[in-house]
Each structure stands twice: as structure tokens, then as C-alpha cells.
PyMOL CGO cylinders between C-alpha atoms (Angstrom):
from pymol import cmd
from pymol.cgo import CYLINDER

trace = [
    CYLINDER, 33.94, -94.61, 14.05, 37.12, -94.20, 16.06, 0.3, 1, 1, 1, 1, 1, 1,
    CYLINDER, 37.12, -94.20, 16.06, 38.31, -90.69, 16.90, 0.3, 1, 1, 1, 1, 1, 1,
    CYLINDER, 38.31, -90.69, 16.90, 41.81, -89.80, 15.77, 0.3, 1, 1, 1, 1, 1, 1,
    CYLINDER, 41.81, -89.80, 15.77, 44.52, -89.72, 18.46, 0.3, 1, 1, 1, 1, 1, 1,
    CYLINDER, 44.52, -89.72, 18.46, 44.83, -86.44, 20.36, 0.3, 1, 1, 1, 1, 1, 1,
    CYLINDER, 44.83, -86.44, 20.36, 48.09, -84.84, 21.43, 0.3, 1, 1, 1, 1, 1, 1,
    CYLINDER, 48.09, -84.84, 21.43, 48.43, -84.22, 25.16, 0.3, 1, 1, 1, 1, 1, 1,
    CYLINDER, 48.43, -84.22, 25.16, 50.99, -84.07, 27.94, 0.3, 1, 1, 1, 1, 1, 1,
    CYLINDER, 50.99, -84.07, 27.94, 51.66, -86.52, 30.77, 0.3, 1, 1, 1, 1, 1, 1,
    CYLINDER, 51.66, -86.52, 30.77, 52.79, -84.89, 34.00, 0.3, 1, 1, 1, 1, 1, 1,
    CYLINDER, 52.79, -84.89, 34.00, 54.50, -86.94, 36.70, 0.3, 1, 1, 1, 1, 1, 1,
    CYLINDER, 54.50, -86.94, 36.70, 55.39, -85.58, 40.12, 0.3, 1, 1, 1, 1, 1, 1,
    CYLINDER, 55.39, -85.58, 40.12, 57.45, -87.85, 42.37, 0.3, 1, 1, 1, 1, 1, 1,
    CYLINDER, 57.45, -87.85, 42.37, 56.93, -87.35, 46.13, 0.3, 1, 1, 1, 1, 1, 1,
    CYLINDER, 56.93, -87.35, 46.13, 57.43, -89.20, 49.37, 0.3, 1, 1, 1, 1, 1, 1,
    CYLINDER, 57.43, -89.20, 49.37, 54.39, -90.41, 51.27, 0.3, 1, 1, 1, 1, 1, 1,
    CYLINDER, 54.39, -90.41, 51.27, 55.42, -88.37, 54.34, 0.3, 1, 1, 1, 1, 1, 1,
    CYLINDER, 55.42, -88.37, 54.34, 55.91, -85.06, 52.49, 0.3, 1, 1, 1, 1, 1, 1,
    CYLINDER, 55.91, -85.06, 52.49, 53.43, -82.31, 53.37, 0.3, 1, 1, 1, 1, 1, 1,
    CYLINDER, 53.43, -82.31, 53.37, 51.93, -79.37, 51.49, 0.3, 1, 1, 1, 1, 1, 1,
    CYLINDER, 51.93, -79.37, 51.49, 49.15, -76.93, 52.39, 0.3, 1, 1, 1, 1, 1, 1,
    CYLINDER, 49.15, -76.93, 52.39, 48.43, -78.84, 55.61, 0.3, 1, 1, 1, 1, 1, 1,
    CYLINDER, 48.43, -78.84, 55.61, 47.84, -82.18, 53.81, 0.3, 1, 1, 1, 1, 1, 1,
    CYLINDER, 47.84, -82.18, 53.81, 50.01, -85.00, 52.57, 0.3, 1, 1, 1, 1, 1, 1,
    CYLINDER, 50.01, -85.00, 52.57, 51.70, -83.46, 49.50, 0.3, 1, 1, 1, 1, 1, 1,
    CYLINDER, 51.70, -83.46, 49.50, 50.19, -85.99, 47.09, 0.3, 1, 1, 1, 1, 1, 1,
    CYLINDER, 50.19, -85.99, 47.09, 46.72, -85.14, 48.41, 0.3, 1, 1, 1, 1, 1, 1,
    CYLINDER, 46.72, -85.14, 48.41, 47.32, -81.38, 48.18, 0.3, 1, 1, 1, 1, 1, 1,
    CYLINDER, 47.32, -81.38, 48.18, 48.42, -81.86, 44.55, 0.3, 1, 1, 1, 1, 1, 1,
    CYLINDER, 48.42, -81.86, 44.55, 45.29, -83.84, 43.66, 0.3, 1, 1, 1, 1, 1, 1,
    CYLINDER, 45.29, -83.84, 43.66, 43.01, -81.30, 45.36, 0.3, 1, 1, 1, 1, 1, 1,
    CYLINDER, 43.01, -81.30, 45.36, 44.68, -78.47, 43.43, 0.3, 1, 1, 1, 1, 1, 1,
    CYLINDER, 44.68, -78.47, 43.43, 44.22, -80.36, 40.14, 0.3, 1, 1, 1, 1, 1, 1,
    CYLINDER, 44.22, -80.36, 40.14, 40.53, -80.81, 40.93, 0.3, 1, 1, 1, 1, 1, 1,
    CYLINDER, 40.53, -80.81, 40.93, 40.14, -77.15, 41.94, 0.3, 1, 1, 1, 1, 1, 1,
    CYLINDER, 40.14, -77.15, 41.94, 41.72, -76.10, 38.63, 0.3, 1, 1, 1, 1, 1, 1,
    CYLINDER, 41.72, -76.10, 38.63, 39.28, -78.28, 36.65, 0.3, 1, 1, 1, 1, 1, 1,
    CYLINDER, 39.28, -78.28, 36.65, 41.85, -80.67, 35.19, 0.3, 1, 1, 1, 1, 1, 1,
    CYLINDER, 41.85, -80.67, 35.19, 40.60, -83.85, 33.53, 0.3, 1, 1, 1, 1, 1, 1,
    CYLINDER, 40.60, -83.85, 33.53, 41.81, -86.10, 36.34, 0.3, 1, 1, 1, 1, 1, 1,
    CYLINDER, 41.81, -86.10, 36.34, 44.72, -87.09, 38.55, 0.3, 1, 1, 1, 1, 1, 1,
    CYLINDER, 44.72, -87.09, 38.55, 45.97, -90.44, 39.79, 0.3, 1, 1, 1, 1, 1, 1,
    CYLINDER, 45.97, -90.44, 39.79, 48.37, -91.17, 42.62, 0.3, 1, 1, 1, 1, 1, 1,
    CYLINDER, 48.37, -91.17, 42.62, 50.36, -94.40, 42.45, 0.3, 1, 1, 1, 1, 1, 1,
    CYLINDER, 50.36, -94.40, 42.45, 52.04, -95.80, 45.55, 0.3, 1, 1, 1, 1, 1, 1,
    CYLINDER, 52.04, -95.80, 45.55, 55.33, -97.60, 45.02, 0.3, 1, 1, 1, 1, 1, 1,
    CYLINDER, 55.33, -97.60, 45.02, 56.36, -100.57, 47.17, 0.3, 1, 1, 1, 1, 1, 1,
    CYLINDER, 56.36, -100.57, 47.17, 60.06, -99.73, 46.77, 0.3, 1, 1, 1, 1, 1, 1,
    CYLINDER, 60.06, -99.73, 46.77, 62.20, -96.84, 45.60, 0.3, 1, 1, 1, 1, 1, 1,
    CYLINDER, 62.20, -96.84, 45.60, 65.00, -94.39, 46.30, 0.3, 1, 1, 1, 1, 1, 1,
    CYLINDER, 65.00, -94.39, 46.30, 65.71, -90.80, 45.41, 0.3, 1, 1, 1, 1, 1, 1,
    CYLINDER, 65.71, -90.80, 45.41, 68.72, -88.54, 44.97, 0.3, 1, 1, 1, 1, 1, 1,
    CYLINDER, 68.72, -88.54, 44.97, 69.88, -89.27, 48.54, 0.3, 1, 1, 1, 1, 1, 1,
    CYLINDER, 69.88, -89.27, 48.54, 69.96, -93.05, 47.79, 0.3, 1, 1, 1, 1, 1, 1,
    CYLINDER, 69.96, -93.05, 47.79, 67.91, -93.76, 50.93, 0.3, 1, 1, 1, 1, 1, 1,
    CYLINDER, 67.91, -93.76, 50.93, 65.81, -96.90, 50.28, 0.3, 1, 1, 1, 1, 1, 1,
    CYLINDER, 65.81, -96.90, 50.28, 62.05, -96.62, 50.90, 0.3, 1, 1, 1, 1, 1, 1,
    CYLINDER, 62.05, -96.62, 50.90, 60.31, -99.98, 51.17, 0.3, 1, 1, 1, 1, 1, 1,
    CYLINDER, 60.31, -99.98, 51.17, 56.98, -101.59, 52.10, 0.3, 1, 1, 1, 1, 1, 1,
    CYLINDER, 56.98, -101.59, 52.10, 58.57, -104.68, 53.67, 0.3, 1, 1, 1, 1, 1, 1,
    CYLINDER, 58.57, -104.68, 53.67, 56.52, -106.04, 56.57, 0.3, 1, 1, 1, 1, 1, 1,
    CYLINDER, 56.52, -106.04, 56.57, 58.82, -104.80, 59.35, 0.3, 1, 1, 1, 1, 1, 1,
    CYLINDER, 58.82, -104.80, 59.35, 59.01, -101.31, 57.83, 0.3, 1, 1, 1, 1, 1, 1,
    CYLINDER, 59.01, -101.31, 57.83, 55.46, -100.98, 56.51, 0.3, 1, 1, 1, 1, 1, 1,
    CYLINDER, 55.46, -100.98, 56.51, 54.52, -97.56, 55.21, 0.3, 1, 1, 1, 1, 1, 1,
    CYLINDER, 54.52, -97.56, 55.21, 57.78, -95.74, 55.86, 0.3, 1, 1, 1, 1, 1, 1,
    CYLINDER, 57.78, -95.74, 55.86, 57.68, -92.78, 53.49, 0.3, 1, 1, 1, 1, 1, 1,
    CYLINDER, 57.68, -92.78, 53.49, 56.91, -94.88, 50.43, 0.3, 1, 1, 1, 1, 1, 1,
    CYLINDER, 56.91, -94.88, 50.43, 57.40, -93.36, 46.98, 0.3, 1, 1, 1, 1, 1, 1,
    CYLINDER, 57.40, -93.36, 46.98, 54.29, -91.79, 45.44, 0.3, 1, 1, 1, 1, 1, 1,
    CYLINDER, 54.29, -91.79, 45.44, 53.81, -90.67, 41.83, 0.3, 1, 1, 1, 1, 1, 1,
    CYLINDER, 53.81, -90.67, 41.83, 51.08, -88.25, 40.76, 0.3, 1, 1, 1, 1, 1, 1,
    CYLINDER, 51.08, -88.25, 40.76, 50.07, -88.58, 37.10, 0.3, 1, 1, 1, 1, 1, 1,
    CYLINDER, 50.07, -88.58, 37.10, 47.93, -86.15, 35.13, 0.3, 1, 1, 1, 1, 1, 1,
    CYLINDER, 47.93, -86.15, 35.13, 47.15, -86.31, 31.40, 0.3, 1, 1, 1, 1, 1, 1,
    CYLINDER, 47.15, -86.31, 31.40, 45.95, -82.97, 30.04, 0.3, 1, 1, 1, 1, 1, 1,
    CYLINDER, 45.95, -82.97, 30.04, 46.70, -80.37, 27.40, 0.3, 1, 1, 1, 1, 1, 1,
    CYLINDER, 46.70, -80.37, 27.40, 50.20, -78.94, 27.62, 0.3, 1, 1, 1, 1, 1, 1,
    CYLINDER, 50.20, -78.94, 27.62, 48.78, -75.50, 28.40, 0.3, 1, 1, 1, 1, 1, 1,
    CYLINDER, 48.78, -75.50, 28.40, 46.74, -76.86, 31.33, 0.3, 1, 1, 1, 1, 1, 1,
    CYLINDER, 46.74, -76.86, 31.33, 49.78, -78.79, 32.63, 0.3, 1, 1, 1, 1, 1, 1,
    CYLINDER, 49.78, -78.79, 32.63, 51.93, -75.64, 32.46, 0.3, 1, 1, 1, 1, 1, 1,
    CYLINDER, 51.93, -75.64, 32.46, 49.32, -73.63, 34.41, 0.3, 1, 1, 1, 1, 1, 1,
    CYLINDER, 49.32, -73.63, 34.41, 49.09, -76.38, 37.01, 0.3, 1, 1, 1, 1, 1, 1,
    CYLINDER, 49.09, -76.38, 37.01, 52.87, -76.59, 37.48, 0.3, 1, 1, 1, 1, 1, 1,
    CYLINDER, 52.87, -76.59, 37.48, 53.06, -72.85, 38.08, 0.3, 1, 1, 1, 1, 1, 1,
    CYLINDER, 53.06, -72.85, 38.08, 50.19, -73.06, 40.59, 0.3, 1, 1, 1, 1, 1, 1,
    CYLINDER, 50.19, -73.06, 40.59, 51.82, -75.86, 42.64, 0.3, 1, 1, 1, 1, 1, 1,
    CYLINDER, 51.82, -75.86, 42.64, 55.42, -74.67, 42.36, 0.3, 1, 1, 1, 1, 1, 1,
    CYLINDER, 55.42, -74.67, 42.36, 55.33, -73.08, 45.87, 0.3, 1, 1, 1, 1, 1, 1,
    CYLINDER, 55.33, -73.08, 45.87, 54.48, -76.41, 47.55, 0.3, 1, 1, 1, 1, 1, 1,
    CYLINDER, 54.48, -76.41, 47.55, 56.61, -78.83, 45.51, 0.3, 1, 1, 1, 1, 1, 1,
    CYLINDER, 56.61, -78.83, 45.51, 60.01, -77.25, 46.14, 0.3, 1, 1, 1, 1, 1, 1,
    CYLINDER, 60.01, -77.25, 46.14, 62.76, -79.36, 44.55, 0.3, 1, 1, 1, 1, 1, 1,
    CYLINDER, 62.76, -79.36, 44.55, 60.49, -82.37, 43.92, 0.3, 1, 1, 1, 1, 1, 1,
    CYLINDER, 60.49, -82.37, 43.92, 61.18, -84.23, 40.66, 0.3, 1, 1, 1, 1, 1, 1,
    CYLINDER, 61.18, -84.23, 40.66, 58.67, -83.21, 37.98, 0.3, 1, 1, 1, 1, 1, 1,
    CYLINDER, 58.67, -83.21, 37.98, 58.57, -84.61, 34.43, 0.3, 1, 1, 1, 1, 1, 1,
    CYLINDER, 58.57, -84.61, 34.43, 56.40, -83.86, 31.42, 0.3, 1, 1, 1, 1, 1, 1,
    CYLINDER, 56.40, -83.86, 31.42, 56.27, -85.87, 28.23, 0.3, 1, 1, 1, 1, 1, 1,
    CYLINDER, 56.27, -85.87, 28.23, 54.19, -85.77, 25.07, 0.3, 1, 1, 1, 1, 1, 1,
    CYLINDER, 54.19, -85.77, 25.07, 51.58, -88.51, 24.73, 0.3, 1, 1, 1, 1, 1, 1,
    CYLINDER, 51.58, -88.51, 24.73, 48.83, -89.51, 22.32, 0.3, 1, 1, 1, 1, 1, 1,
    CYLINDER, 48.83, -89.51, 22.32, 45.38, -90.06, 23.75, 0.3, 1, 1, 1, 1, 1, 1,
    CYLINDER, 45.38, -90.06, 23.75, 43.77, -92.98, 21.96, 0.3, 1, 1, 1, 1, 1, 1,
    CYLINDER, 43.77, -92.98, 21.96, 40.60, -93.22, 24.02, 0.3, 1, 1, 1, 1, 1, 1,
    CYLINDER, 40.60, -93.22, 24.02, 39.04, -90.77, 26.50, 0.3, 1, 1, 1, 1, 1, 1,
    CYLINDER, 39.04, -90.77, 26.50, 40.94, -87.74, 27.66, 0.3, 1, 1, 1, 1, 1, 1,
    CYLINDER, 40.94, -87.74, 27.66, 40.55, -83.99, 28.11, 0.3, 1, 1, 1, 1, 1, 1,
    CYLINDER, 40.55, -83.99, 28.11, 38.73, -83.17, 24.86, 0.3, 1, 1, 1, 1, 1, 1,
    CYLINDER, 38.73, -83.17, 24.86, 36.18, -85.97, 25.32, 0.3, 1, 1, 1, 1, 1, 1,
    CYLINDER, 36.18, -85.97, 25.32, 34.81, -84.99, 28.75, 0.3, 1, 1, 1, 1, 1, 1,
]
cmd.load_cgo(trace, "trace")
């Protein structure tokens, strides 16, 4: 028997690989905070190419390997847990782009831990 889909929220935080927070790379500090808060999980994705509001290109081309590549932290959780997490990390994320969208969990997820 398949469980019905569950409503949840998908949080994305866009950071640069070189950004720092709490004495760690920012993406690492964000994952550690998510773990400390007991969230269901967190994943960091590293982008080979991107640019932000300043239009400066960040790339993984051979001659410029690992020069502040774009990183995206993703967390799927309840909306209430996401809201608590955002408030907890607000002091270290500054003006970093943060998005939240509604998602349906079809398999796995916070309620099935």
C-alpha cells in the first residue's frame, strides 16, 4: 500500500563556495545547523557555472578550478521546521538568496523517519 503524498516545503539557499559562517565554509555551517536542529536532512549541490546579482561569472573551467563556485543547500521539511531554521541561520546568511516552495513528498520524507 502506497502512502498518500505529504505536503512539505523545499528550502534552497544559494551561496558561494568561498563564503564563510561561524568559522566554517557557509554551506558547511548551514548543514551543521540543520543537523543540530534535528531536520530530516540537507544536501549541498556544487554548480560548475553560475553568476549572481553582480553578474560575476563563477566557473569550474580547468584554468580557474574551484574559484568560488556556486553552491545550493536544499532541505525538504515541514514548513514550520523550515521557518525555525531560517530564523536560526539568519545572522550568518546576510543577504544570501533564500527560496522556499511547496512540494509534495511521494516517498520518504520528514514524517517517515
